[in-house]
C-alpha positions, 0 to 999 in steps of 0.5 A: 800209208803202206805201213798202216796197211801192213800188219806186224804180229806180236807174240802170243805169250800173254795169251791165257795168262790170266787166272780169272776171266775179265769181261769189259763193261759194254754198258758204256757203249750207247747205240743208235735209237732202235729198233736196229737191224744189222747185217753181218757177213761171215764165211765160218759156220756155227754163228746162230747160237752166238747171235741168239745170245746177243739178241737176248742181251740186246733185244733192240738189235736184230742180226741178219747173218749172211754166210757166203763162204768163199764168196764173202770177200769178192762180194764185199769188195764189189759192194765197197767199190759200188758204194752200196750193198755192204753189210754192217759187219764183215768177218776178215782174216788178219792176212786179208785186212791190209787189202780191205783197209786199202779199199776204204770200205772199213769204218775206223773205230777209235771214235766208237771206243775201239781203243778202250778194248785193247787191254782185253786182247793179246798184243799181237792180235791187237796190233793186227787191227791197230797197226799204227797204235792209234787207228782201229780198223777191226776187232780181234777174233780168233787165231790159228797157231800150228800144231801136229795132229797125229793118229796115235793108233797108227803111230802105235801100230808102227812104233812111231815116236811123235817127232820133236824135230823136223829131222825126226819127222823125216826119219819117222816118215821113212820108217812108216812108209817102209813098215807099211809097204808104202801104204801109209804116209806120215803127213800132207803137204798142202800144196794149194794154200800159200797161207798154210805154207806161210805158217811153216815159214813163220815157224822156221824163222823166215819172213816174207816182207820187210816194211820200211815206211811205204816201201817193202822188201819182199823175199819169198825166195830167201834161204830159209824159205828154200830150206823149208820147201826143199825139205818137203820136196824131198818127202814128196819125191820119196812118196812119204807125204801126200799133196792133197788140197786141204779140207777136200773129200780126198784129204778126209778119205785118205785120213779116214782110211789110215793112208795119212797119219798126221797133219800140220794143222791150225788149232781150228782144224781140230773142229774139222777133224772131229767132224769129218773123222768121227769114226776115228774118235779117240784115235787122234792126238795133238802135239807141238809142231816139230822144231828146226832147232831142238836146243831153242825154246819151241816155236810155231807159226800161225795160219788164219784167224779172223777179226770183225770189222764195221763197214763204212756203209753201216747206218748203225756203226755204234750198234755194229761196233758193240756187236763186234766188242761183245762177240769177242769178249763175251764168256758164253760166246767164246765158249760156244765158238770153241765147243762147236767150231774149235775157234781159238780166242785172242781174248787174253782172259779166255784160259780162265773159262772152265768150259774151254777145258771140258774133256768130254766135249768137242774137240777134246773128246775126239782127241782121246780126252786130251785138253786140246785148248791147253795144248794149243795154248802152250803151242801159241806161246811160241808164235813169233811176234815178227811177221808182216802181211801186205795188201797183195798177199791174196794174189801171192797166196794164190800164185804159190799154188800155181807155181808149186804145182810144177814142183809136185809134178817134178817139173821144177826145183824148189829154187825155181818155184820160189824164184818164179813165185817171187817174181810173180808177186813183185810184178803184181804188186808193182802193177798195183802201184806199190813200192816193192823190191827184191 
């Protein structure tokens, strides 16, 4: 059962390969007799325009959106446990899907035609929602390949070359810090987010979990993980990078004042940058993630990305499934999401949508007219297919922030932090009844 709850990422190389946009024929999906009222719980913004489009196309179905932000997951878990009060559709990040499947609160979609949509998505994303290749627990939405967003104005001012390797990044960090008399740091280590850190490990070729049947070997403290954390710990100690919590006022103030010159960010971060740093419009650019080995093809990691699941409590599972299918394959919906929120689709035909490449609209206009969608499409091709999540990842991610705080304060070494993190996570998983070992 555990193997079904643990997700293996498949490569993004098929993403954006199509020359023409291809949309599924959704007319074959018949819904329940109407009128139908669906409740959808999400944690992202910019949903209203997409819902209006759907309701115009399907006037017999009305959508009530509940945006509960960070409370979405706890609220859903409470409803699943109670057996009542859940929505018809729930937005769920890929790394959180295993834990939600374990609750029994999600509706399996095979008998609702879910498997027929497989050919419209990149393989890695489909594997997330169909881990055994048969059952379908959700519908792929977006992804978050990691790139480097940098302030070109600052880089030019201090004659900093965009780093292609992590060694170059460290050298640039030192040069920038000294040239600015310590006023400008090259980047930010997001110490409060284990999901972000996992993207760095992913890009470095590390792995946290090795799943064999119902057993898991966990290695949060492997040599690769220690190498990555040690690299950042050295930069932190020297004052070359900041340690702000991501997407906080302090973080945006530092970027806006020119105190931090770049960020390792998922593609969806382009929307946040253009919104919170509007005064710096035109100053920023996107580049590939620095590499550990310049002699190998470029690689990256993934941070975030979400899917849309029909819950087991839905009274209208056919209509709810139709909404999920439409949401993530409809040309207009994909365009609206990208233009308003920088939501990067997993629909493998999306690159053929001209609207995604408009240079005078968000987020491209913020990044000096750079084709951000095309840039991140290239970056996404380097995301490794070999990555696994487990049902206790949410606890593990939170535990990372608690343990790494000692590193930030100078009270622990990278090895100590990782050993403690490993032990915290294993103890929790065992207490939850999982078969996990070092």
